[in-house]
C-alpha positions in Angstrom: 0.0 0.0 -0.2 1.4 3.4 -1.1 2.1 6.1 1.8 0.0 9.4 1.3 3.9 10.7 0.4 3.9 8.4 -2.6 0.0 9.4 -3.4 0.4 13.2 -4.1 4.2 12.4 -5.5 2.4 10.7 -8.1 -0.1 13.1 -8.5 2.3 15.9 -8.6 4.6 14.0 -11.6 1.4 13.2 -13.3 0.1 16.8 -13.2 3.0 18.6 -13.3 6.0 17.4 -14.6 4.8 14.0 -16.9 7.5 13.7 -19.0 10.5 15.3 -17.0 13.2 14.0 -14.7 11.8 13.4 -11.1 14.8 11.7 -9.7 15.3 15.4 -7.5 11.9 15.4 -6.2 12.1 14.1 -2.8 9.0 14.5 -0.1 11.3 18.3 0.6 12.0 19.7 -2.7 10.5 23.2 -2.8 7.7 22.9 -5.6 7.2 26.8 -5.8 10.2 28.3 -5.5 11.7 25.7 -7.9 9.0 26.6 -10.4 7.1 23.1 -10.7 4.1 24.7 -8.9 2.6 28.5 -9.7 -0.5 30.4 -8.5 -2.3 28.4 -11.5 -0.6 25.4 -10.2 -1.6 25.7 -6.3 -5.4 25.9 -7.2 -5.3 22.7 -9.4 -3.5 21.3 -5.7 -6.0 22.5 -3.7 -8.7 21.0 -5.9 -7.1 17.6 -5.7 -6.7 17.6 -2.4 -10.1 18.4 -1.6 -11.8 15.8 -3.6 -9.6 13.1 -3.1 -9.1 13.0 0.7 -12.5 14.5 1.5 -11.9 18.2 2.9 -14.2 20.6 2.8 -12.1 23.8 0.3 -13.7 25.8 2.5 -11.2 24.0 5.5 -8.3 25.0 3.2 -6.5 27.8 4.2 -4.7 29.0 1.0 -0.9 29.4 2.9 2.0 28.5 0.5 3.9 26.8 2.9 1.1 23.9 3.3 1.6 23.0 -0.5 5.2 23.5 -0.9 6.3 20.6 -0.9 5.2 17.0 -0.8 5.8 16.6 2.7 4.0 19.8 3.7 1.1 18.6 1.3 0.9 15.2 2.9 1.1 16.7 6.6 -1.7 19.5 6.1 -3.7 16.4 4.7 -3.0 14.5 7.4 -4.1 17.2 10.5 -7.5 18.3 8.1 -9.1 15.4 6.7 -11.8 13.5 8.6 -11.0 11.2 11.3 -12.1 7.8 9.7 -14.4 6.7 12.7 
């Protein structure tokens, strides 16, 4: 079973880096500073996280630090998604 980091990395590779060399894409790689994700990309990521992990979009604060890296996104999803009962 893949981890949350693996799932988010797969999304980033498919939607933002298709066909690119992703060997440097570690969980801590700064997606914003390195130009992988721009403002429109942040909107796409928010939409993806909301629909994939059942996080209401109104509950997602649009702060770049939550989306700067794959690790940051995974930590955000862990803290924001509804608890499984």
